[in-house]
mmCIF file of the N, C-alpha and C atoms, coordinates in Angstrom:
data_MODEL
# 
_entry.id   MODEL 
# 
loop_
_atom_site.group_PDB 
_atom_site.id 
_atom_site.type_symbol 
_atom_site.label_atom_id 
_atom_site.label_alt_id 
_atom_site.label_comp_id 
_atom_site.label_asym_id 
_atom_site.label_entity_id 
_atom_site.label_seq_id 
_atom_site.pdbx_PDB_ins_code 
_atom_site.Cartn_x 
_atom_site.Cartn_y 
_atom_site.Cartn_z 
_atom_site.occupancy 
_atom_site.B_iso_or_equiv 
_atom_site.pdbx_formal_charge 
_atom_site.auth_seq_id 
_atom_site.auth_comp_id 
_atom_site.auth_asym_id 
_atom_site.auth_atom_id 
_atom_site.pdbx_PDB_model_num 
ATOM 1   N N  . MET A 1 1  ? -40.394 16.040  -60.305 1.00 0.00 ? 1  MET A N  1 
ATOM 2   C CA . MET A 1 1  ? -39.141 15.507  -59.806 1.00 0.00 ? 1  MET A CA 1 
ATOM 3   C C  . MET A 1 1  ? -39.217 13.991  -59.641 1.00 0.00 ? 1  MET A C  1 
ATOM 4   N N  . SER A 1 2  ? -40.311 13.505  -59.084 1.00 0.00 ? 2  SER A N  1 
ATOM 5   C CA . SER A 1 2  ? -40.405 12.066  -58.861 1.00 0.00 ? 2  SER A CA 1 
ATOM 6   C C  . SER A 1 2  ? -40.487 11.293  -60.168 1.00 0.00 ? 2  SER A C  1 
ATOM 7   N N  . SER A 1 3  ? -41.101 11.886  -61.200 1.00 0.00 ? 3  SER A N  1 
ATOM 8   C CA . SER A 1 3  ? -41.197 11.166  -62.469 1.00 0.00 ? 3  SER A CA 1 
ATOM 9   C C  . SER A 1 3  ? -39.827 11.030  -63.125 1.00 0.00 ? 3  SER A C  1 
ATOM 10  N N  . SER A 1 4  ? -38.992 12.057  -63.011 1.00 0.00 ? 4  SER A N  1 
ATOM 11  C CA . SER A 1 4  ? -37.660 11.964  -63.607 1.00 0.00 ? 4  SER A CA 1 
ATOM 12  C C  . SER A 1 4  ? -36.793 10.965  -62.851 1.00 0.00 ? 4  SER A C  1 
ATOM 13  N N  . SER A 1 5  ? -36.930 10.902  -61.518 1.00 0.00 ? 5  SER A N  1 
ATOM 14  C CA . SER A 1 5  ? -36.119 9.952   -60.763 1.00 0.00 ? 5  SER A CA 1 
ATOM 15  C C  . SER A 1 5  ? -36.564 8.522   -61.017 1.00 0.00 ? 5  SER A C  1 
ATOM 16  N N  . SER A 1 6  ? -37.871 8.313   -61.215 1.00 0.00 ? 6  SER A N  1 
ATOM 17  C CA . SER A 1 6  ? -38.326 6.952   -61.459 1.00 0.00 ? 6  SER A CA 1 
ATOM 18  C C  . SER A 1 6  ? -37.898 6.468   -62.836 1.00 0.00 ? 6  SER A C  1 
ATOM 19  N N  . SER A 1 7  ? -37.867 7.366   -63.829 1.00 0.00 ? 7  SER A N  1 
ATOM 20  C CA . SER A 1 7  ? -37.424 6.936   -65.153 1.00 0.00 ? 7  SER A CA 1 
ATOM 21  C C  . SER A 1 7  ? -35.924 6.662   -65.148 1.00 0.00 ? 7  SER A C  1 
ATOM 22  N N  . ALA A 1 8  ? -35.169 7.446   -64.396 1.00 0.00 ? 8  ALA A N  1 
ATOM 23  C CA . ALA A 1 8  ? -33.729 7.206   -64.290 1.00 0.00 ? 8  ALA A CA 1 
ATOM 24  C C  . ALA A 1 8  ? -33.470 5.894   -63.560 1.00 0.00 ? 8  ALA A C  1 
ATOM 25  N N  . THR A 1 9  ? -34.287 5.626   -62.554 1.00 0.00 ? 9  THR A N  1 
ATOM 26  C CA . THR A 1 9  ? -34.135 4.400   -61.788 1.00 0.00 ? 9  THR A CA 1 
ATOM 27  C C  . THR A 1 9  ? -34.394 3.182   -62.650 1.00 0.00 ? 9  THR A C  1 
ATOM 28  N N  . SER A 1 10 ? -35.454 3.219   -63.449 1.00 0.00 ? 10 SER A N  1 
ATOM 29  C CA . SER A 1 10 ? -35.796 2.046   -64.239 1.00 0.00 ? 10 SER A CA 1 
ATOM 30  C C  . SER A 1 10 ? -34.710 1.722   -65.251 1.00 0.00 ? 10 SER A C  1 
ATOM 31  N N  . SER A 1 11 ? -34.041 2.735   -65.775 1.00 0.00 ? 11 SER A N  1 
ATOM 32  C CA . SER A 1 11 ? -32.967 2.456   -66.725 1.00 0.00 ? 11 SER A CA 1 
ATOM 33  C C  . SER A 1 11 ? -31.710 1.975   -66.015 1.00 0.00 ? 11 SER A C  1 
ATOM 34  N N  . SER A 1 12 ? -31.483 2.434   -64.783 1.00 0.00 ? 12 SER A N  1 
ATOM 35  C CA . SER A 1 12 ? -30.252 2.055   -64.088 1.00 0.00 ? 12 SER A CA 1 
ATOM 36  C C  . SER A 1 12 ? -30.332 0.665   -63.472 1.00 0.00 ? 12 SER A C  1 
ATOM 37  N N  . VAL A 1 13 ? -31.528 0.136   -63.280 1.00 0.00 ? 13 VAL A N  1 
ATOM 38  C CA . VAL A 1 13 ? -31.644 -1.176  -62.645 1.00 0.00 ? 13 VAL A CA 1 
ATOM 39  C C  . VAL A 1 13 ? -31.739 -2.307  -63.653 1.00 0.00 ? 13 VAL A C  1 
ATOM 40  N N  . SER A 1 14 ? -31.636 -1.999  -64.936 1.00 0.00 ? 14 SER A N  1 
ATOM 41  C CA . SER A 1 14 ? -31.773 -3.052  -65.931 1.00 0.00 ? 14 SER A CA 1 
ATOM 42  C C  . SER A 1 14 ? -30.548 -3.958  -65.982 1.00 0.00 ? 14 SER A C  1 
ATOM 43  N N  . GLY A 1 15 ? -29.392 -3.479  -65.517 1.00 0.00 ? 15 GLY A N  1 
ATOM 44  C CA . GLY A 1 15 ? -28.179 -4.288  -65.510 1.00 0.00 ? 15 GLY A CA 1 
ATOM 45  C C  . GLY A 1 15 ? -28.243 -5.378  -64.458 1.00 0.00 ? 15 GLY A C  1 
ATOM 46  N N  . PHE A 1 16 ? -27.385 -6.380  -64.616 1.00 0.00 ? 16 PHE A N  1 
ATOM 47  C CA . PHE A 1 16 ? -27.418 -7.527  -63.695 1.00 0.00 ? 16 PHE A CA 1 
ATOM 48  C C  . PHE A 1 16 ? -27.048 -7.116  -62.277 1.00 0.00 ? 16 PHE A C  1 
ATOM 49  N N  . ASN A 1 17 ? -25.968 -6.387  -62.117 1.00 0.00 ? 17 ASN A N  1 
ATOM 50  C CA . ASN A 1 17 ? -25.539 -5.952  -60.786 1.00 0.00 ? 17 ASN A CA 1 
ATOM 51  C C  . ASN A 1 17 ? -25.480 -4.435  -60.718 1.00 0.00 ? 17 ASN A C  1 
ATOM 52  N N  . SER A 1 18 ? -26.606 -3.806  -60.899 1.00 0.00 ? 18 SER A N  1 
ATOM 53  C CA . SER A 1 18 ? -26.655 -2.354  -60.844 1.00 0.00 ? 18 SER A CA 1 
ATOM 54  C C  . SER A 1 18 ? -26.356 -1.897  -59.414 1.00 0.00 ? 18 SER A C  1 
ATOM 55  N N  . PRO A 1 19 ? -25.921 -0.658  -59.248 1.00 0.00 ? 19 PRO A N  1 
ATOM 56  C CA . PRO A 1 19 ? -25.622 -0.161  -57.893 1.00 0.00 ? 19 PRO A CA 1 
ATOM 57  C C  . PRO A 1 19 ? -26.816 -0.258  -56.947 1.00 0.00 ? 19 PRO A C  1 
ATOM 58  N N  . MET A 1 20 ? -28.022 0.055   -57.463 1.00 0.00 ? 20 MET A N  1 
ATOM 59  C CA . MET A 1 20 ? -29.176 -0.025  -56.576 1.00 0.00 ? 20 MET A CA 1 
ATOM 60  C C  . MET A 1 20 ? -29.464 -1.474  -56.205 1.00 0.00 ? 20 MET A C  1 
ATOM 61  N N  . GLU A 1 21 ? -29.331 -2.377  -57.156 1.00 0.00 ? 21 GLU A N  1 
ATOM 62  C CA . GLU A 1 21 ? -29.583 -3.788  -56.880 1.00 0.00 ? 21 GLU A CA 1 
ATOM 63  C C  . GLU A 1 21 ? -28.606 -4.300  -55.819 1.00 0.00 ? 21 GLU A C  1 
ATOM 64  N N  . THR A 1 22 ? -27.369 -3.899  -55.923 1.00 0.00 ? 22 THR A N  1 
ATOM 65  C CA . THR A 1 22 ? -26.362 -4.287  -54.941 1.00 0.00 ? 22 THR A CA 1 
ATOM 66  C C  . THR A 1 22 ? -26.698 -3.704  -53.572 1.00 0.00 ? 22 THR A C  1 
ATOM 67  N N  . ALA A 1 23 ? -27.128 -2.457  -53.547 1.00 0.00 ? 23 ALA A N  1 
ATOM 68  C CA . ALA A 1 23 ? -27.489 -1.809  -52.283 1.00 0.00 ? 23 ALA A CA 1 
ATOM 69  C C  . ALA A 1 23 ? -28.692 -2.486  -51.647 1.00 0.00 ? 23 ALA A C  1 
ATOM 70  N N  . VAL A 1 24 ? -29.680 -2.814  -52.467 1.00 0.00 ? 24 VAL A N  1 
ATOM 71  C CA . VAL A 1 24 ? -30.874 -3.490  -51.945 1.00 0.00 ? 24 VAL A CA 1 
ATOM 72  C C  . VAL A 1 24 ? -30.483 -4.856  -51.391 1.00 0.00 ? 24 VAL A C  1 
ATOM 73  N N  . ARG A 1 25 ? -29.689 -5.591  -52.139 1.00 0.00 ? 25 ARG A N  1 
ATOM 74  C CA . ARG A 1 25 ? -29.267 -6.925  -51.710 1.00 0.00 ? 25 ARG A CA 1 
ATOM 75  C C  . ARG A 1 25 ? -28.523 -6.846  -50.379 1.00 0.00 ? 25 ARG A C  1 
ATOM 76  N N  . THR A 1 26 ? -27.622 -5.887  -50.251 1.00 0.00 ? 26 THR A N  1 
ATOM 77  C CA . THR A 1 26 ? -26.852 -5.718  -49.022 1.00 0.00 ? 26 THR A CA 1 
ATOM 78  C C  . THR A 1 26 ? -27.766 -5.390  -47.855 1.00 0.00 ? 26 THR A C  1 
ATOM 79  N N  . HIS A 1 27 ? -28.696 -4.476  -48.079 1.00 0.00 ? 27 HIS A N  1 
ATOM 80  C CA . HIS A 1 27 ? -29.587 -4.081  -46.996 1.00 0.00 ? 27 HIS A CA 1 
ATOM 81  C C  . HIS A 1 27 ? -30.528 -5.214  -46.611 1.00 0.00 ? 27 HIS A C  1 
ATOM 82  N N  . LEU A 1 28 ? -30.999 -5.961  -47.598 1.00 0.00 ? 28 LEU A N  1 
ATOM 83  C CA . LEU A 1 28 ? -31.919 -7.055  -47.301 1.00 0.00 ? 28 LEU A CA 1 
ATOM 84  C C  . LEU A 1 28 ? -31.254 -8.145  -46.472 1.00 0.00 ? 28 LEU A C  1 
ATOM 85  N N  . ARG A 1 29 ? -29.950 -8.276  -46.579 1.00 0.00 ? 29 ARG A N  1 
ATOM 86  C CA . ARG A 1 29 ? -29.242 -9.264  -45.759 1.00 0.00 ? 29 ARG A CA 1 
ATOM 87  C C  . ARG A 1 29 ? -29.292 -8.900  -44.283 1.00 0.00 ? 29 ARG A C  1 
ATOM 88  N N  . ARG A 1 30 ? -29.486 -7.631  -43.985 1.00 0.00 ? 30 ARG A N  1 
ATOM 89  C CA . ARG A 1 30 ? -29.406 -7.155  -42.596 1.00 0.00 ? 30 ARG A CA 1 
ATOM 90  C C  . ARG A 1 30 ? -30.753 -7.074  -41.899 1.00 0.00 ? 30 ARG A C  1 
ATOM 91  N N  . ILE A 1 31 ? -31.834 -7.253  -42.622 1.00 0.00 ? 31 ILE A N  1 
ATOM 92  C CA . ILE A 1 31 ? -33.136 -7.019  -42.002 1.00 0.00 ? 31 ILE A CA 1 
ATOM 93  C C  . ILE A 1 31 ? -34.003 -8.267  -42.033 1.00 0.00 ? 31 ILE A C  1 
ATOM 94  N N  . LEU A 1 32 ? -34.966 -8.314  -41.158 1.00 0.00 ? 32 LEU A N  1 
ATOM 95  C CA . LEU A 1 32 ? -35.986 -9.343  -41.220 1.00 0.00 ? 32 LEU A CA 1 
ATOM 96  C C  . LEU A 1 32 ? -37.042 -8.872  -42.209 1.00 0.00 ? 32 LEU A C  1 
ATOM 97  N N  . TYR A 1 33 ? -37.750 -9.832  -42.798 1.00 0.00 ? 33 TYR A N  1 
ATOM 98  C CA . TYR A 1 33 ? -38.650 -9.470  -43.884 1.00 0.00 ? 33 TYR A CA 1 
ATOM 99  C C  . TYR A 1 33 ? -40.077 -9.290  -43.398 1.00 0.00 ? 33 TYR A C  1 
ATOM 100 N N  . GLU A 1 34 ? -40.571 -8.086  -43.531 1.00 0.00 ? 34 GLU A N  1 
ATOM 101 C CA . GLU A 1 34 ? -41.950 -7.748  -43.218 1.00 0.00 ? 34 GLU A CA 1 
ATOM 102 C C  . GLU A 1 34 ? -42.470 -6.882  -44.343 1.00 0.00 ? 34 GLU A C  1 
ATOM 103 N N  . LYS A 1 35 ? -43.778 -6.728  -44.401 1.00 0.00 ? 35 LYS A N  1 
ATOM 104 C CA . LYS A 1 35 ? -44.396 -6.019  -45.520 1.00 0.00 ? 35 LYS A CA 1 
ATOM 105 C C  . LYS A 1 35 ? -43.920 -4.578  -45.657 1.00 0.00 ? 35 LYS A C  1 
ATOM 106 N N  . ASP A 1 36 ? -43.618 -3.921  -44.552 1.00 0.00 ? 36 ASP A N  1 
ATOM 107 C CA . ASP A 1 36 ? -43.273 -2.494  -44.623 1.00 0.00 ? 36 ASP A CA 1 
ATOM 108 C C  . ASP A 1 36 ? -41.811 -2.247  -44.965 1.00 0.00 ? 36 ASP A C  1 
ATOM 109 N N  . HIS A 1 37 ? -41.008 -3.285  -45.155 1.00 0.00 ? 37 HIS A N  1 
ATOM 110 C CA . HIS A 1 37 ? -39.590 -3.046  -45.408 1.00 0.00 ? 37 HIS A CA 1 
ATOM 111 C C  . HIS A 1 37 ? -39.302 -2.486  -46.790 1.00 0.00 ? 37 HIS A C  1 
ATOM 112 N N  . LEU A 1 38 ? -40.147 -2.790  -47.767 1.00 0.00 ? 38 LEU A N  1 
ATOM 113 C CA . LEU A 1 38 ? -39.945 -2.186  -49.086 1.00 0.00 ? 38 LEU A CA 1 
ATOM 114 C C  . LEU A 1 38 ? -40.069 -0.673  -48.962 1.00 0.00 ? 38 LEU A C  1 
ATOM 115 N N  . GLU A 1 39 ? -41.049 -0.229  -48.209 1.00 0.00 ? 39 GLU A N  1 
ATOM 116 C CA . GLU A 1 39 ? -41.228 1.211   -47.987 1.00 0.00 ? 39 GLU A CA 1 
ATOM 117 C C  . GLU A 1 39 ? -40.029 1.797   -47.239 1.00 0.00 ? 39 GLU A C  1 
ATOM 118 N N  . SER A 1 40 ? -39.508 1.075   -46.251 1.00 0.00 ? 40 SER A N  1 
ATOM 119 C CA . SER A 1 40 ? -38.336 1.538   -45.504 1.00 0.00 ? 40 SER A CA 1 
ATOM 120 C C  . SER A 1 40 ? -37.120 1.666   -46.407 1.00 0.00 ? 40 SER A C  1 
ATOM 121 N N  . LEU A 1 41 ? -36.937 0.673   -47.293 1.00 0.00 ? 41 LEU A N  1 
ATOM 122 C CA . LEU A 1 41 ? -35.811 0.723   -48.226 1.00 0.00 ? 41 LEU A CA 1 
ATOM 123 C C  . LEU A 1 41 ? -35.936 1.903   -49.170 1.00 0.00 ? 41 LEU A C  1 
ATOM 124 N N  . GLN A 1 42 ? -37.146 2.140   -49.655 1.00 0.00 ? 42 GLN A N  1 
ATOM 125 C CA . GLN A 1 42 ? -37.354 3.254   -50.578 1.00 0.00 ? 42 GLN A CA 1 
ATOM 126 C C  . GLN A 1 42 ? -37.063 4.579   -49.890 1.00 0.00 ? 42 GLN A C  1 
ATOM 127 N N  . THR A 1 43 ? -37.416 4.678   -48.620 1.00 0.00 ? 43 THR A N  1 
ATOM 128 C CA . THR A 1 43 ? -37.118 5.885   -47.858 1.00 0.00 ? 43 THR A CA 1 
ATOM 129 C C  . THR A 1 43 ? -35.614 6.025   -47.654 1.00 0.00 ? 43 THR A C  1 
ATOM 130 N N  . LEU A 1 44 ? -34.953 4.909   -47.339 1.00 0.00 ? 44 LEU A N  1 
ATOM 131 C CA . LEU A 1 44 ? -33.511 4.924   -47.107 1.00 0.00 ? 44 LEU A CA 1 
ATOM 132 C C  . LEU A 1 44 ? -32.745 5.374   -48.347 1.00 0.00 ? 44 LEU A C  1 
ATOM 133 N N  . PHE A 1 45 ? -33.117 4.842   -49.510 1.00 0.00 ? 45 PHE A N  1 
ATOM 134 C CA . PHE A 1 45 ? -32.401 5.175   -50.739 1.00 0.00 ? 45 PHE A CA 1 
ATOM 135 C C  . PHE A 1 45 ? -32.988 6.379   -51.469 1.00 0.00 ? 45 PHE A C  1 
ATOM 136 N N  . LEU A 1 46 ? -34.092 6.920   -50.944 1.00 0.00 ? 46 LEU A N  1 
ATOM 137 C CA . LEU A 1 46 ? -34.748 8.093   -51.520 1.00 0.00 ? 46 LEU A CA 1 
ATOM 138 C C  . LEU A 1 46 ? -35.090 7.905   -53.002 1.00 0.00 ? 46 LEU A C  1 
ATOM 139 N N  . MET A 1 47 ? -35.493 6.711   -53.357 1.00 0.00 ? 47 MET A N  1 
ATOM 140 C CA . MET A 1 47 ? -35.904 6.442   -54.735 1.00 0.00 ? 47 MET A CA 1 
ATOM 141 C C  . MET A 1 47 ? -36.786 5.195   -54.751 1.00 0.00 ? 47 MET A C  1 
ATOM 142 N N  . PRO A 1 48 ? -37.623 5.079   -55.759 1.00 0.00 ? 48 PRO A N  1 
ATOM 143 C CA . PRO A 1 48 ? -38.458 3.877   -55.844 1.00 0.00 ? 48 PRO A CA 1 
ATOM 144 C C  . PRO A 1 48 ? -37.609 2.647   -56.168 1.00 0.00 ? 48 PRO A C  1 
ATOM 145 N N  . ILE A 1 49 ? -37.936 1.545   -55.541 1.00 0.00 ? 49 ILE A N  1 
ATOM 146 C CA . ILE A 1 49 ? -37.229 0.293   -55.802 1.00 0.00 ? 49 ILE A CA 1 
ATOM 147 C C  . ILE A 1 49 ? -38.200 -0.643  -56.510 1.00 0.00 ? 49 ILE A C  1 
ATOM 148 N N  . PRO A 1 50 ? -37.832 -1.117  -57.683 1.00 0.00 ? 50 PRO A N  1 
ATOM 149 C CA . PRO A 1 50 ? -38.732 -2.023  -58.401 1.00 0.00 ? 50 PRO A CA 1 
ATOM 150 C C  . PRO A 1 50 ? -39.048 -3.266  -57.569 1.00 0.00 ? 50 PRO A C  1 
ATOM 151 N N  . LEU A 1 51 ? -40.320 -3.617  -57.523 1.00 0.00 ? 51 LEU A N  1 
ATOM 152 C CA . LEU A 1 51 ? -40.772 -4.735  -56.707 1.00 0.00 ? 51 LEU A CA 1 
ATOM 153 C C  . LEU A 1 51 ? -40.090 -6.041  -57.098 1.00 0.00 ? 51 LEU A C  1 
ATOM 154 N N  . GLU A 1 52 ? -39.794 -6.214  -58.396 1.00 0.00 ? 52 GLU A N  1 
ATOM 155 C CA . GLU A 1 52 ? -39.172 -7.481  -58.815 1.00 0.00 ? 52 GLU A CA 1 
ATOM 156 C C  . GLU A 1 52 ? -37.772 -7.649  -58.220 1.00 0.00 ? 52 GLU A C  1 
ATOM 157 N N  . ILE A 1 53 ? -37.040 -6.552  -58.053 1.00 0.00 ? 53 ILE A N  1 
ATOM 158 C CA . ILE A 1 53 ? -35.710 -6.636  -57.423 1.00 0.00 ? 53 ILE A CA 1 
ATOM 159 C C  . ILE A 1 53 ? -35.871 -6.981  -55.947 1.00 0.00 ? 53 ILE A C  1 
ATOM 160 N N  . TYR A 1 54 ? -36.790 -6.314  -55.281 1.00 0.00 ? 54 TYR A N  1 
ATOM 161 C CA . TYR A 1 54 ? -37.027 -6.573  -53.857 1.00 0.00 ? 54 TYR A CA 1 
ATOM 162 C C  . TYR A 1 54 ? -37.435 -8.026  -53.640 1.00 0.00 ? 54 TYR A C  1 
ATOM 163 N N  . ASN A 1 55 ? -38.405 -8.488  -54.422 1.00 0.00 ? 55 ASN A N  1 
ATOM 164 C CA . ASN A 1 55 ? -38.907 -9.853  -54.259 1.00 0.00 ? 55 ASN A CA 1 
ATOM 165 C C  . ASN A 1 55 ? -37.857 -10.898 -54.602 1.00 0.00 ? 55 ASN A C  1 
ATOM 166 N N  . LYS A 1 56 ? -37.041 -10.624 -55.615 1.00 0.00 ? 56 LYS A N  1 
ATOM 167 C CA . LYS A 1 56 ? -36.003 -11.569 -56.040 1.00 0.00 ? 56 LYS A CA 1 
ATOM 168 C C  . LYS A 1 56 ? -35.069 -11.894 -54.878 1.00 0.00 ? 56 LYS A C  1 
ATOM 169 N N  . TYR A 1 57 ? -34.603 -10.884 -54.192 1.00 0.00 ? 57 TYR A N  1 
ATOM 170 C CA . TYR A 1 57 ? -33.664 -11.112 -53.096 1.00 0.00 ? 57 TYR A CA 1 
ATOM 171 C C  . TYR A 1 57 ? -34.362 -11.565 -51.831 1.00 0.00 ? 57 TYR A C  1 
ATOM 172 N N  . ARG A 1 58 ? -35.592 -11.163 -51.649 1.00 0.00 ? 58 ARG A N  1 
ATOM 173 C CA . ARG A 1 58 ? -36.343 -11.615 -50.482 1.00 0.00 ? 58 ARG A CA 1 
ATOM 174 C C  . ARG A 1 58 ? -36.549 -13.126 -50.562 1.00 0.00 ? 58 ARG A C  1 
ATOM 175 N N  . VAL A 1 59 ? -36.975 -13.614 -51.712 1.00 0.00 ? 59 VAL A N  1 
ATOM 176 C CA . VAL A 1 59 ? -37.214 -15.045 -51.890 1.00 0.00 ? 59 VAL A CA 1 
ATOM 177 C C  . VAL A 1 59 ? -35.912 -15.831 -51.742 1.00 0.00 ? 59 VAL A C  1 
ATOM 178 N N  . LYS A 1 60 ? -34.832 -15.337 -52.350 1.00 0.00 ? 60 LYS A N  1 
ATOM 179 C CA . LYS A 1 60 ? -33.540 -16.023 -52.223 1.00 0.00 ? 60 LYS A CA 1 
ATOM 180 C C  . LYS A 1 60 ? -33.121 -16.122 -50.762 1.00 0.00 ? 60 LYS A C  1 
ATOM 181 N N  . ARG A 1 61 ? -33.315 -15.058 -50.015 1.00 0.00 ? 61 ARG A N  1 
ATOM 182 C CA . ARG A 1 61 ? -32.905 -15.037 -48.607 1.00 0.00 ? 61 ARG A CA 1 
ATOM 183 C C  . ARG A 1 61 ? -33.731 -16.025 -47.792 1.00 0.00 ? 61 ARG A C  1 
ATOM 184 N N  . ILE A 1 62 ? -35.021 -16.069 -48.029 1.00 0.00 ? 62 ILE A N  1 
ATOM 185 C CA . ILE A 1 62 ? -35.893 -16.992 -47.294 1.00 0.00 ? 62 ILE A CA 1 
ATOM 186 C C  . ILE A 1 62 ? -35.468 -18.433 -47.570 1.00 0.00 ? 62 ILE A C  1 
ATOM 187 N N  . ILE A 1 63 ? -35.156 -18.742 -48.832 1.00 0.00 ? 63 ILE A N  1 
ATOM 188 C CA . ILE A 1 63 ? -34.705 -20.088 -49.195 1.00 0.00 ? 63 ILE A CA 1 
ATOM 189 C C  . ILE A 1 63 ? -33.401 -20.421 -48.475 1.00 0.00 ? 63 ILE A C  1 
ATOM 190 N N  . CYS A 1 64 ? -32.468 -19.462 -48.421 1.00 0.00 ? 64 CYS A N  1 
ATOM 191 C CA . CYS A 1 64 ? -31.192 -19.681 -47.723 1.00 0.00 ? 64 CYS A CA 1 
ATOM 192 C C  . CYS A 1 64 ? -31.417 -19.965 -46.242 1.00 0.00 ? 64 CYS A C  1 
ATOM 193 N N  . VAL A 1 65 ? -32.330 -19.239 -45.626 1.00 0.00 ? 65 VAL A N  1 
ATOM 194 C CA . VAL A 1 65 ? -32.616 -19.433 -44.202 1.00 0.00 ? 65 VAL A CA 1 
ATOM 195 C C  . VAL A 1 65 ? -33.209 -20.817 -43.973 1.00 0.00 ? 65 VAL A C  1 
ATOM 196 N N  . ILE A 1 66 ? -34.129 -21.241 -44.848 1.00 0.00 ? 66 ILE A N  1 
ATOM 197 C CA . ILE A 1 66 ? -34.746 -22.565 -44.714 1.00 0.00 ? 66 ILE A CA 1 
ATOM 198 C C  . ILE A 1 66 ? -33.686 -23.659 -44.847 1.00 0.00 ? 66 ILE A C  1 
ATOM 199 N N  . LYS A 1 67 ? -32.815 -23.536 -45.849 1.00 0.00 ? 67 LYS A N  1 
ATOM 200 C CA . LYS A 1 67 ? -31.761 -24.542 -46.050 1.00 0.00 ? 67 LYS A CA 1 
ATOM 201 C C  . LYS A 1 67 ? -30.813 -24.586 -44.857 1.00 0.00 ? 67 LYS A C  1 
ATOM 202 N N  . ALA A 1 68 ? -30.420 -23.421 -44.357 1.00 0.00 ? 68 ALA A N  1 
ATOM 203 C CA . ALA A 1 68 ? -29.504 -23.362 -43.215 1.00 0.00 ? 68 ALA A CA 1 
ATOM 204 C C  . ALA A 1 68 ? -30.149 -23.979 -41.979 1.00 0.00 ? 68 ALA A C  1 
ATOM 205 N N  . THR A 1 69 ? -31.436 -23.727 -41.790 1.00 0.00 ? 69 THR A N  1 
ATOM 206 C CA . THR A 1 69 ? -32.156 -24.278 -40.639 1.00 0.00 ? 69 THR A CA 1 
ATOM 207 C C  . THR A 1 69 ? -32.218 -25.793 -40.731 1.00 0.00 ? 69 THR A C  1 
ATOM 208 N N  . LYS A 1 70 ? -32.488 -26.304 -41.930 1.00 0.00 ? 70 LYS A N  1 
ATOM 209 C CA . LYS A 1 70 ? -32.543 -27.760 -42.109 1.00 0.00 ? 70 LYS A CA 1 
ATOM 210 C C  . LYS A 1 70 ? -31.185 -28.389 -41.831 1.00 0.00 ? 70 LYS A C  1 
ATOM 211 N N  . ARG A 1 71 ? -30.119 -27.763 -42.332 1.00 0.00 ? 71 ARG A N  1 
ATOM 212 C CA . ARG A 1 71 ? -28.766 -28.285 -42.098 1.00 0.00 ? 71 ARG A CA 1 
ATOM 213 C C  . ARG A 1 71 ? -28.432 -28.271 -40.605 1.00 0.00 ? 71 ARG A C  1 
ATOM 214 N N  . ARG A 1 72 ? -28.782 -27.172 -39.943 1.00 0.00 ? 72 ARG A N  1 
ATOM 215 C CA . ARG A 1 72 ? -28.486 -27.051 -38.518 1.00 0.00 ? 72 ARG A CA 1 
ATOM 216 C C  . ARG A 1 72 ? -29.251 -28.106 -37.723 1.00 0.00 ? 72 ARG A C  1 
ATOM 217 N N  . ASN A 1 73 ? -30.531 -28.290 -38.051 1.00 0.00 ? 73 ASN A N  1 
ATOM 218 C CA . ASN A 1 73 ? -31.339 -29.281 -37.344 1.00 0.00 ? 73 ASN A CA 1 
ATOM 219 C C  . ASN A 1 73 ? -30.804 -30.689 -37.578 1.00 0.00 ? 73 ASN A C  1 
ATOM 220 N N  . LYS A 1 74 ? -30.352 -30.953 -38.803 1.00 0.00 ? 74 LYS A N  1 
ATOM 221 C CA . LYS A 1 74 ? -29.798 -32.269 -39.115 1.00 0.00 ? 74 LYS A CA 1 
ATOM 222 C C  . LYS A 1 74 ? -28.535 -32.515 -38.295 1.00 0.00 ? 74 LYS A C  1 
ATOM 223 N N  . SER A 1 75 ? -27.669 -31.512 -38.188 1.00 0.00 ? 75 SER A N  1 
ATOM 224 C CA . SER A 1 75 ? -26.435 -31.687 -37.419 1.00 0.00 ? 75 SER A CA 1 
ATOM 225 C C  . SER A 1 75 ? -26.730 -31.800 -35.924 1.00 0.00 ? 75 SER A C  1 
ATOM 226 N N  . LEU A 1 76 ? -27.729 -31.082 -35.433 1.00 0.00 ? 76 LEU A N  1 
ATOM 227 C CA . LEU A 1 76 ? -28.102 -31.194 -34.023 1.00 0.00 ? 76 LEU A CA 1 
ATOM 228 C C  . LEU A 1 76 ? -28.641 -32.584 -33.724 1.00 0.00 ? 76 LEU A C  1 
ATOM 229 N N  . ASN A 1 77 ? -29.433 -33.129 -34.646 1.00 0.00 ? 77 ASN A N  1 
ATOM 230 C CA . ASN A 1 77 ? -29.985 -34.470 -34.452 1.00 0.00 ? 77 ASN A CA 1 
ATOM 231 C C  . ASN A 1 77 ? -28.887 -35.527 -34.453 1.00 0.00 ? 77 ASN A C  1 
ATOM 232 N N  . SER A 1 78 ? -27.883 -35.364 -35.274 1.00 0.00 ? 78 SER A N  1 
ATOM 233 C CA . SER A 1 78 ? -26.801 -36.349 -35.327 1.00 0.00 ? 78 SER A CA 1 
ATOM 234 C C  . SER A 1 78 ? -25.962 -36.317 -34.045 1.00 0.00 ? 78 SER A C  1 
ATOM 235 N N  . TRP A 1 79 ? -25.836 -35.146 -33.433 1.00 0.00 ? 79 TRP A N  1 
ATOM 236 C CA . TRP A 1 79 ? -25.076 -35.041 -32.184 1.00 0.00 ? 79 TRP A CA 1 
ATOM 237 C C  . TRP A 1 79 ? -25.837 -35.629 -31.000 1.00 0.00 ? 79 TRP A C  1 
ATOM 238 N N  . SER A 1 80 ? -27.159 -35.594 -31.046 1.00 0.00 ? 80 SER A N  1 
ATOM 239 C CA . SER A 1 80 ? -27.957 -36.042 -29.906 1.00 0.00 ? 80 SER A CA 1 
ATOM 240 C C  . SER A 1 80 ? -28.070 -37.558 -29.835 1.00 0.00 ? 80 SER A C  1 
ATOM 241 N N  . ARG A 1 81 ? -27.651 -38.267 -30.883 1.00 0.00 ? 81 ARG A N  1 
ATOM 242 C CA . ARG A 1 81 ? -27.763 -39.737 -30.881 1.00 0.00 ? 81 ARG A CA 1 
ATOM 243 C C  . ARG A 1 81 ? -26.706 -40.387 -30.032 1.00 0.00 ? 81 ARG A C  1 
# 
């Protein structure tokens, strides 16, 4: 059973905005990033999630947080002058 679901998964995630990719992206927006979250996501969706999809959105999210933090700090510094 698991081999058939993994082969179906690999073919369904090849598209740019596949349903699983969209679901992973949505869920990743709601959680903090720790090593065990890939396992949690796989349990939630009851299917294996390709590591490249997980990492792609994890890295994008971390970059967004860093940029937002820099912008916020810059605006806070300008107000304190």
